[in-house]
C-alpha positions in Angstrom: -17.2 -13.2 -37.4 -18.6 -10.6 -40.1 -21.6 -12.8 -40.8 -24.9 -14.1 -38.6 -25.3 -17.1 -39.8 -28.5 -19.2 -39.2 -29.0 -22.2 -39.3 -32.7 -24.6 -39.0 -35.3 -21.8 -38.3 -38.1 -23.4 -38.1 -39.7 -20.6 -36.0 -43.1 -19.1 -36.9 -43.6 -20.1 -40.8 -40.2 -20.6 -41.2 -39.3 -23.7 -42.5 -35.7 -25.3 -42.0 -34.8 -21.8 -43.5 -30.5 -21.2 -43.4 -28.8 -18.3 -44.5 -26.3 -15.7 -43.9 -26.3 -12.3 -42.7 -23.8 -9.6 -43.6 -22.9 -8.0 -39.8 -22.2 -4.1 -39.7 -24.6 -3.6 -42.9 -27.5 -2.5 -43.5 -29.8 -5.6 -44.4 -33.8 -5.7 -45.2 -36.0 -9.1 -44.9 -38.8 -7.4 -48.2 -41.3 -10.8 -49.1 -45.0 -11.0 -49.4 -48.1 -10.7 -46.6 -46.9 -14.4 -44.7 -44.0 -14.8 -46.4 -41.8 -14.9 -42.4 -39.7 -11.8 -41.9 -41.1 -11.3 -38.8 -40.6 -14.9 -37.5 -36.9 -14.2 -39.3 -36.2 -10.6 -38.3 -38.3 -10.8 -35.0 -39.2 -14.1 -33.4 -35.4 -15.9 -34.4 -32.5 -13.3 -34.5 -33.9 -11.2 -32.1 -34.8 -13.3 -29.1 -32.6 -15.2 -30.1 -29.9 -12.2 -29.0 -31.6 -10.7 -26.9 -31.9 -14.1 -24.4 -29.0 -15.0 -25.1 -28.0 -11.2 -23.6 -30.2 -11.5 -20.4 -28.7 -14.9 -19.6 -25.8 -12.8 -19.0 -26.8 -10.4 -16.1 -27.4 -11.3 -12.9 -29.9 -12.5 -11.0 -31.4 -9.4 -10.0 -30.7 -7.4 -13.0 -32.6 -9.8 -15.2 -36.3 -9.0 -12.6 -36.1 -5.8 -15.0 -35.9 -6.8 -18.6 -39.2 -9.7 -19.9 -36.7 -13.3 -20.6 -37.7 -14.4 -23.9 -38.3 -18.4 -24.8 -35.4 -19.3 -27.1 -36.8 -19.6 -30.5 -36.8 -22.8 -33.1 -33.7 -22.6 -34.2 -31.0 -25.5 -34.2 -27.8 -22.8 -34.3 -26.8 -19.3 -35.1 -23.3 -18.0 -35.0 -22.4 -15.0 -35.0 -25.1 -12.7 -32.5 -24.1 -10.1 -30.8 -27.4 -8.3 -28.3 -30.2 -7.1 -30.3 -32.8 -4.3 -29.9 -35.8 -4.5 -32.1 -37.8 -1.4 -32.3 -41.4 -2.4 -33.6 -43.7 0.0 -36.2 -46.5 1.1 -33.2 -48.8 4.2 -33.3 -47.4 8.1 -32.2 -48.5 8.1 -28.1 -49.1 10.5 -26.3 -48.4 10.0 -22.8 -46.1 11.4 -21.3 -43.6 8.7 -19.7 -42.6 6.9 -23.3 -39.7 8.7 -24.8 -37.7 7.4 -27.1 -35.9 5.0 -25.1 -38.9 3.2 -23.2 -40.6 2.9 -26.9 -36.7 1.7 -28.6 -37.1 -0.5 -25.8 -33.9 0.8 -24.8 -34.9 2.4 -21.5 -33.0 -0.8 -18.8 -30.2 -2.0 -20.7 -28.8 1.7 -19.9 -30.7 1.9 -16.3 -29.1 -1.3 -15.9 -25.5 0.6 -17.4 -25.5 3.3 -15.3 -25.8 1.2 -12.4 -23.1 -0.4 -13.4 -20.4 1.7 -14.9 -22.2 5.0 -13.2 -19.7 7.4 -10.8 -22.1 10.2 -8.1 -20.4 13.2 -8.4 -21.8 15.4 -6.1 -24.6 18.3 -7.3 -23.6 21.4 -5.4 -19.8 21.6 -5.2 -18.3 18.5 -8.2 -16.6 16.6 -5.6 -17.3 12.6 -6.7 -19.0 10.4 -4.2 -17.2 7.1 -2.8 -17.8 5.0 0.2 -15.0 4.1 2.3 -14.0 1.6 4.5 -12.3 2.0 7.3 -9.8 -0.4 5.8 -9.5 1.7 3.0 -9.3 4.7 4.3 -5.7 3.7 6.1 -5.1 1.9 3.0 -4.8 5.9 1.1 -3.3 7.3 3.9 -0.4 4.4 4.0 0.0 5.7 1.0 1.4 7.7 1.2 5.3 8.5 0.8 7.1 7.2 3.8 8.3 9.6 7.8 5.5 11.5 5.9 4.2 13.6 9.6 0.6 14.2 9.4 -2.9 14.8 12.2 -5.7 12.3 12.2 -8.8 14.9 12.0 -12.3 14.2 12.7 -14.7 17.5 11.7 -16.9 18.6 14.6 -18.3 21.1 14.0 -18.7 23.3 10.3 -20.0 26.8 9.1 -22.5 26.4 11.9 -21.9 29.5 13.7 -22.5 29.4 18.1 -19.9 29.3 21.0 -19.2 25.5 21.6 -19.0 25.3 25.0 -20.2 22.4 26.3 -19.1 20.8 23.5 -14.9 22.0 23.8 -15.9 20.8 28.1 -16.9 17.4 27.1 -13.9 16.6 24.0 -12.0 17.7 27.4 -12.7 15.9 29.5 -12.4 12.3 27.3 -8.6 13.4 27.4 -8.8 15.0 23.6 -6.5 17.1 23.9 -6.4 19.6 21.3 -8.5 20.7 18.2 -8.3 23.0 15.3 -10.5 26.2 15.4 -11.1 28.1 12.4 -7.1 27.0 10.6 -5.8 27.6 14.9 -4.3 25.0 16.4 -5.4 25.8 20.8 -5.6 23.2 23.5 -8.0 22.7 25.2 -6.8 23.5 28.5 -7.8 27.0 27.6 -10.5 29.6 27.8 -10.8 29.0 24.4 -13.8 32.1 23.7 -15.9 31.8 20.5 -18.2 34.8 18.6 -21.9 32.8 18.9 -22.3 35.9 15.6 -20.1 33.9 13.6 -19.3 30.5 11.4 -16.5 28.2 13.0 -14.6 25.0 11.4 -13.4 23.2 14.0 -12.2 19.9 14.2 -10.5 17.3 16.6 -7.3 16.7 16.6 -7.7 12.0 17.4 -3.8 11.5 17.0 -0.4 13.2 15.1 1.6 10.7 13.5 4.5 10.1 11.0 4.7 7.3 8.9 6.7 4.0 9.5 6.6 1.1 10.0 4.8 -1.2 12.7 1.8 2.0 12.6 -1.2 0.0 11.3 -2.9 -0.7 14.3 -2.7 2.6 16.3 -2.9 4.3 12.2 -6.2 2.7 12.2 -7.7 3.2 16.3 -6.6 6.8 15.0 -9.6 6.2 12.3 -12.2 4.5 14.2 -12.0 7.4 17.1 -12.2 9.9 15.1 -14.8 8.0 12.0 -16.8 7.7 15.6 -16.9 11.8 16.4 -17.8 13.1 12.8 -20.5 10.9 11.7 -18.0 8.9 9.4 -15.4 11.8 8.3 -12.2 12.1 8.5 -8.8 14.2 7.5 -6.0 14.0 7.3 -3.6 16.8 7.1 -0.1 16.5 6.7 2.6 18.4 8.1 3.1 20.7 5.0 -0.4 21.6 4.7 -2.3 19.2 2.6 -5.7 17.6 3.5 -7.5 15.0 2.6 -11.1 14.2 3.9 -12.8 10.8 3.5 -16.0 9.6 4.4 -17.6 6.3 5.2 -21.3 6.9 3.9 -21.9 7.5 -0.2 -21.7 11.5 0.5 -20.0 14.5 -0.6 -17.9 14.7 2.5 -18.1 18.8 1.8 -21.6 19.5 2.1 -22.3 16.6 3.8 -25.1 15.5 0.6 -26.1 12.5 0.8 -26.8 10.5 -2.2 -28.7 6.7 -2.7 -26.1 3.6 -3.9 -26.7 3.9 -7.9 -29.5 1.2 -8.3 -31.5 0.9 -10.9 -34.3 2.2 -9.7 -33.1 5.5 -9.2 -32.8 6.0 -13.2 -35.8 4.8 -13.8 -38.2 8.3 -14.4 -40.8 6.2 -13.0 -39.8 4.8 -9.9 -40.1 7.2 -6.6 -36.2 7.1 -5.9 -35.0 8.3 -9.5 -38.3 10.4 -10.0 -37.7 13.8 -9.8 -39.4 15.8 -7.5 -40.4 18.7 -9.0 -42.2 17.6 -11.6 -42.7 14.1 -11.0 -40.9 12.4 -13.9 -42.8 13.7 -16.1 -40.1 17.1 -17.7 -42.9 19.1 -17.4 -44.9 21.2 -15.1 -47.8 22.8 -14.4 -49.0 26.0 -13.7 -51.2 28.8 -14.8 -50.7 30.8 -17.3 -52.9 33.6 -16.0 -54.1 35.3 -19.8 -55.2 31.9 -20.1 -56.9 32.3 -17.3 -58.5 36.2 -17.6 -57.5 37.0 -21.5 -59.5 41.0 -21.1 -58.1 41.7 -17.2 -61.1 44.8 -18.2 -63.7 43.5 -17.6 -64.8 43.5 -13.4 -64.9 40.0 -11.7 -68.9 39.7 -12.1 -68.5 39.9 -15.8 -67.1 36.7 -16.0 -62.8 38.9 -15.9 -62.3 34.6 -15.6 -62.8 32.6 -17.6 -62.6 29.1 -16.1 -65.4 30.5 -13.8 -67.9 32.0 -16.8 -69.7 29.3 -18.6 -71.1 26.6 -16.5 -71.7 27.2 -13.0 -70.6 30.4 -12.9 -73.4 31.6 -10.4 -71.7 29.5 -7.6 -68.5 31.0 -8.3 -69.5 34.3 -7.8 -71.5 33.8 -4.7 -68.4 33.0 -3.4 -66.5 35.7 -5.2 -68.8 38.2 -2.9 -68.0 36.4 0.0 -64.9 36.7 -0.6 -65.2 40.2 -1.4 -67.0 41.5 1.5 -64.0 39.9 4.6 -61.4 40.7 1.8 -62.7 44.1 1.3 -62.1 43.8 -2.2 -65.1 45.6 -4.6 -65.9 43.2 -7.8 -67.5 45.9 -9.6 -63.8 46.6 -10.9 -61.9 45.4 -13.1 -59.5 42.9 -13.1 -56.7 45.2 -14.5 -56.7 47.4 -11.2 -57.9 45.4 -8.3 
């Protein structure tokens, strides 16, 4: 439909108005004061468009967006979700942004939470959690007759000998581990350099992808995930490796991320606000040239400008005490301290 068709609009001072408004055009509604311009644009068209959009959302999503009452109108056809931008006085509140002023901020939060794809901020890898069944399904997608090993990553880039850990694995019935890329039998006398970083993977099982392997594969994946806090590494015979994670975390860097939700995209919520600026977008810090505008003055002469006004004697007495304790001269120019 190329038109927004309004029938019987009677909101506020509108008198059963019916009209067609072209879509995808710049349309200006003009008239004398009190003629119903705002009643038509904001209280009828915008209110109905916003109300319809909010009704299409889930109950959980609706709690983040205010619900508007149905306007007094017989019908409106061809209406899309609407955004209204009101003329307001400029705000100097740092939490007031283009997104909040135009009221599209909440919609963007819902959009990003719904379709966003999370990536590790260190290595850039896509982060997603997987169930045991989805991990098994991914492995079963390999070509038939593929030979592969199921590994549990136990140690990643840590220093130590790990003798106790290796002995415990042997007692639990496991036979092999991969240490720094080399496979070792746990029955061997394995000696690791204490001062070097090591990667240790427990070899849980070796399999060939064929019919009837699903149950054994699932059991092996469960054991690997249980041993390595949700991580499972698959290594094929040709050396191709794939790392899976049960948790919403980067399997390579170990960085955990919050599950995507609208609050993660809110700078007014502690879950989404930047911890450095607290969601304000700016940080407070001291500007030394403003604190000490004339570095040629001594502390006693008022080099520290904020302390040179009222209650200056309080600060001078404090400086006297500090100079005696830390052995510095408050009569020396600030730039020579």
